[in-house]
LORONU-972881 format. One record per residue (C-alpha): residue in one letter; y, x, z; residue number from 0. Coordinates in steps of 0.2 Angstrom, whole numbers. Layout:
residues N
@residuo a py Y px X pz Z num NUM
...
This chain:
residues 368
@residuo m py 49 px -753 pz -174 num 0
@residuo k py 42 px -740 pz -183 num 1
@residuo t py 60 px -728 pz -181 num 2
@residuo k py 62 px -735 pz -163 num 3
@residuo l py 44 px -728 pz -160 num 4
@residuo l py 47 px -712 pz -169 num 5
@residuo s py 63 px -708 pz -158 num 6
@residuo i py 52 px -709 pz -144 num 7
@residuo l py 39 px -698 pz -148 num 8
@residuo m py 53 px -685 pz -155 num 9
@residuo i py 60 px -687 pz -138 num 10
@residuo m py 47 px -684 pz -128 num 11
@residuo v py 41 px -667 pz -137 num 12
@residuo l py 58 px -660 pz -135 num 13
@residuo m py 57 px -664 pz -116 num 14
@residuo l py 41 px -657 pz -115 num 15
@residuo t py 48 px -641 pz -125 num 16
@residuo l py 63 px -641 pz -113 num 17
@residuo l py 52 px -640 pz -97 num 18
@residuo t py 42 px -626 pz -106 num 19
@residuo g py 55 px -616 pz -109 num 20
@residuo c py 63 px -619 pz -91 num 21
@residuo g py 49 px -612 pz -82 num 22
@residuo g py 42 px -630 pz -77 num 23
@residuo s py 26 px -626 pz -77 num 24
@residuo g py 23 px -615 pz -61 num 25
@residuo d py 7 px -604 pz -73 num 26
@residuo a py 23 px -602 pz -88 num 27
@residuo a py 35 px -597 pz -72 num 28
@residuo a py 24 px -582 pz -67 num 29
@residuo g py 20 px -576 pz -82 num 30
@residuo d py 4 px -583 pz -86 num 31
@residuo g py 5 px -578 pz -105 num 32
@residuo a py 17 px -591 pz -111 num 33
@residuo a py 29 px -584 pz -121 num 34
@residuo a py 43 px -597 pz -119 num 35
@residuo a py 45 px -597 pz -101 num 36
@residuo e py 66 px -591 pz -96 num 37
@residuo k py 73 px -576 pz -95 num 38
@residuo v py 83 px -574 pz -83 num 39
@residuo e py 94 px -559 pz -75 num 40
@residuo w py 105 px -556 pz -61 num 41
@residuo k py 113 px -543 pz -51 num 42
@residuo l py 113 px -541 pz -34 num 43
@residuo a py 125 px -527 pz -25 num 44
@residuo s py 121 px -520 pz -10 num 45
@residuo c py 130 px -512 pz 7 num 46
@residuo w py 120 px -497 pz 6 num 47
@residuo a py 118 px -484 pz -5 num 48
@residuo d py 103 px -480 pz -16 num 49
@residuo g py 91 px -468 pz -9 num 50
@residuo t py 92 px -474 pz 9 num 51
@residuo f py 80 px -484 pz 19 num 52
@residuo m py 91 px -500 pz 17 num 53
@residuo f py 94 px -500 pz 0 num 54
@residuo e py 74 px -498 pz -4 num 55
@residuo i py 70 px -514 pz 6 num 56
@residuo d py 86 px -524 pz -5 num 57
@residuo a py 76 px -518 pz -21 num 58
@residuo k py 58 px -520 pz -17 num 59
@residuo f py 65 px -538 pz -12 num 60
@residuo c py 70 px -538 pz -33 num 61
@residuo e py 53 px -530 pz -37 num 62
@residuo n py 45 px -542 pz -29 num 63
@residuo v py 55 px -555 pz -37 num 64
@residuo e py 53 px -549 pz -55 num 65
@residuo k py 34 px -550 pz -50 num 66
@residuo i py 30 px -566 pz -44 num 67
@residuo t py 40 px -572 pz -60 num 68
@residuo g py 31 px -562 pz -72 num 69
@residuo g py 43 px -551 pz -76 num 70
@residuo n py 54 px -565 pz -82 num 71
@residuo f py 68 px -569 pz -66 num 72
@residuo k py 72 px -550 pz -66 num 73
@residuo i py 85 px -546 pz -53 num 74
@residuo t py 93 px -525 pz -54 num 75
@residuo p py 100 px -520 pz -36 num 76
@residuo y py 117 px -509 pz -37 num 77
@residuo g py 120 px -498 pz -19 num 78
@residuo v py 136 px -496 pz -12 num 79
@residuo g py 151 px -492 pz -20 num 80
@residuo q py 143 px -494 pz -40 num 81
@residuo l py 149 px -513 pz -42 num 82
@residuo g py 160 px -512 pz -28 num 83
@residuo a py 161 px -508 pz -8 num 84
@residuo a py 150 px -514 pz 6 num 85
@residuo t py 166 px -521 pz 14 num 86
@residuo e py 167 px -532 pz -3 num 87
@residuo v py 151 px -537 pz -6 num 88
@residuo f py 153 px -557 pz 3 num 89
@residuo d py 169 px -560 pz -9 num 90
@residuo l py 157 px -552 pz -25 num 91
@residuo v py 142 px -565 pz -19 num 92
@residuo q py 154 px -581 pz -13 num 93
@residuo k py 165 px -580 pz -29 num 94
@residuo g py 150 px -577 pz -40 num 95
@residuo t py 155 px -561 pz -47 num 96
@residuo v py 135 px -556 pz -44 num 97
@residuo q py 124 px -567 pz -40 num 98
@residuo a py 114 px -559 pz -26 num 99
@residuo g py 121 px -545 pz -12 num 100
@residuo g py 109 px -536 pz 3 num 101
@residuo d py 120 px -536 pz 18 num 102
@residuo w py 116 px -536 pz 36 num 103
@residuo p py 125 px -553 pz 43 num 104
@residuo s py 136 px -545 pz 56 num 105
@residuo y py 148 px -538 pz 43 num 106
@residuo w py 156 px -553 pz 41 num 107
@residuo a py 160 px -558 pz 59 num 108
@residuo g py 177 px -556 pz 52 num 109
@residuo y py 176 px -574 pz 41 num 110
@residuo d py 167 px -581 pz 55 num 111
@residuo d py 160 px -578 pz 73 num 112
@residuo g py 145 px -587 pz 70 num 113
@residuo f py 139 px -575 pz 58 num 114
@residuo d py 137 px -560 pz 71 num 115
@residuo l py 120 px -566 pz 82 num 116
@residuo l py 112 px -566 pz 64 num 117
@residuo a py 112 px -550 pz 63 num 118
@residuo t py 111 px -543 pz 80 num 119
@residuo t py 109 px -549 pz 99 num 120
@residuo m py 114 px -542 pz 113 num 121
@residuo f py 100 px -542 pz 128 num 122
@residuo n py 93 px -555 pz 120 num 123
@residuo f py 79 px -556 pz 104 num 124
@residuo t py 68 px -544 pz 97 num 125
@residuo g py 60 px -543 pz 79 num 126
@residuo w py 47 px -554 pz 83 num 127
@residuo d py 59 px -567 pz 91 num 128
@residuo y py 67 px -566 pz 77 num 129
@residuo y py 55 px -569 pz 64 num 130
@residuo l py 47 px -583 pz 75 num 131
@residuo w py 65 px -590 pz 75 num 132
@residuo i py 68 px -588 pz 56 num 133
@residuo y py 52 px -594 pz 50 num 134
@residuo e py 44 px -606 pz 63 num 135
@residuo g py 60 px -613 pz 76 num 136
@residuo g py 70 px -618 pz 63 num 137
@residuo g py 83 px -604 pz 63 num 138
@residuo l py 82 px -601 pz 43 num 139
@residuo e py 90 px -618 pz 41 num 140
@residuo d py 99 px -623 pz 57 num 141
@residuo a py 107 px -605 pz 57 num 142
@residuo y py 105 px -592 pz 42 num 143
@residuo n py 110 px -606 pz 31 num 144
@residuo y py 122 px -616 pz 40 num 145
@residuo m py 132 px -603 pz 42 num 146
@residuo f py 131 px -596 pz 23 num 147
@residuo n py 131 px -613 pz 15 num 148
@residuo q py 149 px -617 pz 22 num 149
@residuo y py 156 px -601 pz 13 num 150
@residuo g py 144 px -605 pz -7 num 151
@residuo m py 129 px -594 pz -3 num 152
@residuo r py 112 px -594 pz 2 num 153
@residuo y py 104 px -582 pz 14 num 154
@residuo y py 85 px -574 pz 16 num 155
@residuo p py 82 px -563 pz 30 num 156
@residuo t py 71 px -548 pz 21 num 157
@residuo v py 68 px -538 pz 39 num 158
@residuo a py 68 px -535 pz 56 num 159
@residuo c py 70 px -519 pz 64 num 160
@residuo q py 69 px -520 pz 84 num 161
@residuo m py 77 px -513 pz 98 num 162
@residuo e py 90 px -499 pz 92 num 163
@residuo s py 88 px -481 pz 99 num 164
@residuo g py 100 px -483 pz 113 num 165
@residuo i py 114 px -468 pz 118 num 166
@residuo r py 111 px -451 pz 115 num 167
@residuo s py 122 px -438 pz 125 num 168
@residuo n py 122 px -421 pz 129 num 169
@residuo v py 122 px -426 pz 147 num 170
@residuo p py 113 px -437 pz 155 num 171
@residuo i py 117 px -455 pz 156 num 172
@residuo e py 110 px -464 pz 173 num 173
@residuo s py 124 px -476 pz 178 num 174
@residuo i py 139 px -486 pz 172 num 175
@residuo e py 149 px -474 pz 181 num 176
@residuo d py 146 px -459 pz 172 num 177
@residuo m py 148 px -469 pz 152 num 178
@residuo q py 165 px -474 pz 161 num 179
@residuo s py 171 px -457 pz 159 num 180
@residuo m py 165 px -453 pz 143 num 181
@residuo k py 173 px -455 pz 124 num 182
@residuo i py 156 px -465 pz 117 num 183
@residuo r py 153 px -471 pz 99 num 184
@residuo l py 149 px -489 pz 102 num 185
@residuo a py 149 px -504 pz 87 num 186
@residuo g py 149 px -522 pz 88 num 187
@residuo k py 160 px -536 pz 94 num 188
@residuo i py 151 px -542 pz 110 num 189
@residuo q py 147 px -524 pz 112 num 190
@residuo g py 165 px -521 pz 113 num 191
@residuo l py 168 px -534 pz 124 num 192
@residuo v py 154 px -530 pz 137 num 193
@residuo a py 160 px -512 pz 136 num 194
@residuo a py 178 px -519 pz 142 num 195
@residuo k py 171 px -526 pz 156 num 196
@residuo l py 162 px -513 pz 163 num 197
@residuo g py 177 px -501 pz 161 num 198
@residuo i py 168 px -493 pz 145 num 199
@residuo t py 182 px -487 pz 131 num 200
@residuo p py 172 px -488 pz 116 num 201
@residuo v py 176 px -475 pz 102 num 202
@residuo s py 176 px -478 pz 84 num 203
@residuo v py 168 px -466 pz 72 num 204
@residuo a py 160 px -466 pz 55 num 205
@residuo a py 142 px -465 pz 52 num 206
@residuo n py 143 px -451 pz 40 num 207
@residuo e py 155 px -443 pz 55 num 208
@residuo l py 142 px -444 pz 67 num 209
@residuo y py 132 px -427 pz 69 num 210
@residuo e py 150 px -417 pz 67 num 211
@residuo s py 158 px -427 pz 82 num 212
@residuo l py 144 px -423 pz 92 num 213
@residuo q py 143 px -406 pz 87 num 214
@residuo r py 157 px -401 pz 91 num 215
@residuo g py 161 px -413 pz 108 num 216
@residuo v py 174 px -422 pz 97 num 217
@residuo i py 164 px -437 pz 105 num 218
@residuo d py 152 px -436 pz 121 num 219
@residuo a py 141 px -449 pz 116 num 220
@residuo a py 136 px -461 pz 104 num 221
@residuo e py 124 px -477 pz 99 num 222
@residuo y py 121 px -478 pz 78 num 223
@residuo s py 104 px -486 pz 76 num 224
@residuo v py 86 px -486 pz 80 num 225
@residuo p py 75 px -472 pz 79 num 226
@residuo s py 70 px -468 pz 63 num 227
@residuo n py 87 px -467 pz 56 num 228
@residuo d py 93 px -457 pz 69 num 229
@residuo v py 82 px -446 pz 63 num 230
@residuo d py 89 px -447 pz 48 num 231
@residuo l py 105 px -441 pz 51 num 232
@residuo h py 95 px -427 pz 64 num 233
@residuo i py 105 px -434 pz 77 num 234
@residuo e py 92 px -425 pz 89 num 235
@residuo e py 98 px -408 pz 84 num 236
@residuo v py 113 px -412 pz 91 num 237
@residuo t py 110 px -422 pz 107 num 238
@residuo k py 98 px -417 pz 122 num 239
@residuo y py 97 px -434 pz 131 num 240
@residuo w py 94 px -453 pz 124 num 241
@residuo l py 101 px -469 pz 137 num 242
@residuo t py 86 px -483 pz 137 num 243
@residuo p py 79 px -495 pz 133 num 244
@residuo g py 94 px -500 pz 120 num 245
@residuo w py 101 px -516 pz 129 num 246
@residuo h py 115 px -517 pz 116 num 247
@residuo q py 105 px -521 pz 100 num 248
@residuo s py 89 px -528 pz 104 num 249
@residuo s py 87 px -532 pz 88 num 250
@residuo s py 93 px -533 pz 69 num 251
@residuo v py 89 px -544 pz 52 num 252
@residuo y py 95 px -539 pz 36 num 253
@residuo g py 94 px -550 pz 21 num 254
@residuo a py 99 px -555 pz 4 num 255
@residuo m py 114 px -567 pz 0 num 256
@residuo i py 114 px -581 pz -13 num 257
@residuo n py 127 px -587 pz -23 num 258
@residuo q py 123 px -606 pz -22 num 259
@residuo e py 128 px -611 pz -38 num 260
@residuo a py 117 px -599 pz -48 num 261
@residuo f py 102 px -604 pz -37 num 262
@residuo d py 105 px -621 pz -42 num 263
@residuo k py 103 px -616 pz -60 num 264
@residuo l py 86 px -608 pz -58 num 265
@residuo p py 70 px -619 pz -62 num 266
@residuo a py 63 px -625 pz -47 num 267
@residuo e py 47 px -611 pz -48 num 268
@residuo y py 60 px -598 pz -47 num 269
@residuo q py 69 px -604 pz -33 num 270
@residuo e py 52 px -601 pz -25 num 271
@residuo a py 50 px -585 pz -30 num 272
@residuo i py 67 px -580 pz -20 num 273
@residuo d py 60 px -588 pz -4 num 274
@residuo m py 43 px -581 pz -6 num 275
@residuo a py 50 px -564 pz -11 num 276
@residuo a py 61 px -563 pz 6 num 277
@residuo r py 45 px -566 pz 15 num 278
@residuo l py 35 px -554 pz 7 num 279
@residuo t py 48 px -540 pz 9 num 280
@residuo f py 51 px -546 pz 31 num 281
@residuo q py 33 px -547 pz 33 num 282
@residuo e py 31 px -528 pz 24 num 283
@residuo y py 48 px -522 pz 29 num 284
@residuo t py 47 px -524 pz 46 num 285
@residuo a py 30 px -519 pz 49 num 286
@residuo k py 38 px -502 pz 43 num 287
@residuo y py 53 px -503 pz 50 num 288
@residuo a py 43 px -502 pz 68 num 289
@residuo y py 30 px -489 pz 61 num 290
@residuo n py 44 px -478 pz 57 num 291
@residuo d py 53 px -481 pz 74 num 292
@residuo a py 36 px -477 pz 82 num 293
@residuo i py 33 px -459 pz 72 num 294
@residuo a py 52 px -456 pz 74 num 295
@residuo t py 52 px -457 pz 94 num 296
@residuo k py 37 px -446 pz 95 num 297
@residuo t py 48 px -434 pz 86 num 298
@residuo m py 62 px -433 pz 96 num 299
@residuo i py 54 px -431 pz 113 num 300
@residuo e py 37 px -421 pz 109 num 301
@residuo d py 46 px -409 pz 94 num 302
@residuo y py 62 px -408 pz 100 num 303
@residuo g py 60 px -410 pz 119 num 304
@residuo i py 74 px -426 pz 121 num 305
@residuo q py 74 px -433 pz 138 num 306
@residuo t py 75 px -450 pz 141 num 307
@residuo t py 85 px -458 pz 154 num 308
@residuo s py 88 px -476 pz 159 num 309
@residuo l py 101 px -483 pz 174 num 310
@residuo n py 92 px -494 pz 187 num 311
@residuo e py 90 px -510 pz 192 num 312
@residuo e py 108 px -514 pz 199 num 313
@residuo d py 117 px -508 pz 184 num 314
@residuo m py 107 px -516 pz 172 num 315
@residuo a py 110 px -532 pz 181 num 316
@residuo i py 127 px -528 pz 181 num 317
@residuo v py 126 px -526 pz 162 num 318
@residuo k py 117 px -542 pz 160 num 319
@residuo a py 130 px -552 pz 171 num 320
@residuo a py 144 px -543 pz 157 num 321
@residuo w py 134 px -549 pz 142 num 322
@residuo e py 131 px -567 pz 150 num 323
@residuo e py 150 px -569 pz 154 num 324
@residuo a py 157 px -560 pz 134 num 325
@residuo t py 144 px -572 pz 127 num 326
@residuo a py 151 px -585 pz 135 num 327
@residuo e py 169 px -582 pz 130 num 328
@residuo m py 161 px -582 pz 113 num 329
@residuo c py 156 px -598 pz 112 num 330
@residuo a py 170 px -607 pz 120 num 331
@residuo g py 180 px -598 pz 106 num 332
@residuo s py 169 px -601 pz 91 num 333
@residuo e py 160 px -619 pz 87 num 334
@residuo h py 149 px -609 pz 75 num 335
@residuo y py 144 px -595 pz 87 num 336
@residuo a py 140 px -606 pz 99 num 337
@residuo h py 128 px -617 pz 88 num 338
@residuo v py 120 px -602 pz 82 num 339
@residuo w py 117 px -599 pz 102 num 340
@residuo e py 111 px -615 pz 104 num 341
@residuo s py 97 px -611 pz 92 num 342
@residuo m py 93 px -598 pz 98 num 343
@residuo q py 90 px -605 pz 116 num 344
@residuo n py 83 px -619 pz 108 num 345
@residuo y py 68 px -607 pz 102 num 346
@residuo r py 70 px -599 pz 119 num 347
@residuo a py 66 px -616 pz 127 num 348
@residuo t py 48 px -616 pz 116 num 349
@residuo v py 42 px -600 pz 118 num 350
@residuo a py 47 px -596 pz 138 num 351
@residuo d py 30 px -602 pz 145 num 352
@residuo y py 20 px -593 pz 131 num 353
@residuo r py 31 px -577 pz 136 num 354
@residuo d py 26 px -578 pz 153 num 355
@residuo a py 6 px -579 pz 150 num 356
@residuo l py 9 px -566 pz 138 num 357
@residuo g py 15 px -553 pz 155 num 358
@residuo d py 17 px -537 pz 149 num 359
@residuo w py 4 px -539 pz 133 num 360
@residuo g py 18 px -547 pz 123 num 361
@residuo f py 20 px -529 pz 112 num 362
@residuo g py 5 px -521 pz 121 num 363
@residuo i py 5 px -509 pz 137 num 364
@residuo n py 2 px -491 pz 134 num 365
@residuo l py -16 px -485 pz 143 num 366
@residuo d py -13 px -471 pz 157 num 367
């Protein structure tokens, strides 16, 4: 009997020791002076070059994980090319070669069209919409993890930007007809479908060749990214006009892919730390992104004299109709695209009355 009691006591002590060592205590996982907290080291392969704003977001996510766990869970970010090309990041994470990857989900539309809507929309969501949909409207599980779980991964959005700049050019664009006679750099699958329906022939130009292509007249116009990223490429130096709003890409989301098997091996506190770190990064950098874009817009218009143009209501209606037609075709051709689209539409149905009630104050108005 004594032997049996002693065995039970020994097992209890062993279990307590293991729980402490695995970060079973929330205080231990938070680095509350508990030397026995489990040490974990991961690698994150980013799609972005070290030194860029986008890589900074990936690095901040990693930093937040380390801080939340008191330094016990460290994720080291690597810029694009250090562990693999941007096009290889998905495979690196899926196969477990690295545990995490920083990305823009539309890069993986070649694997499945359903990834496209997780990254960006045309004529649709703002960054605020993405935020509400992801964290309150069910989008995180019903769309992001619905897609990434099928490939052995989980997903944690880390930032949403607002509307992309629009089309930059050296001659004013004021109609669809103007665009039909121009060589325009335009990226994105559904954007290409819409362009074809509008009689526009997009051309492909790498970002690092954009400045020179516009300067030399190799292309007549281009869309690239949000205003702050356009300024980083100095596009305002080689263009005079700016077609707004950026209906081709009304917002974008970026985030971190996590290998599911690696995630499952983590103590619960570290799993929670990943979620918390992503949310903190999302809040901080979505604000930074929007404010940087406001400053960049002011710089382009007031310091460089960039002139903005827009399409008339009739042409905008034509563009919207082409987008709706292309969206229906995408949904018909992809079960997963249709699933994500339905989740987005469910969110829209929930907020529609409130959005109408907000009127002009959805993002505020400029006072004359």
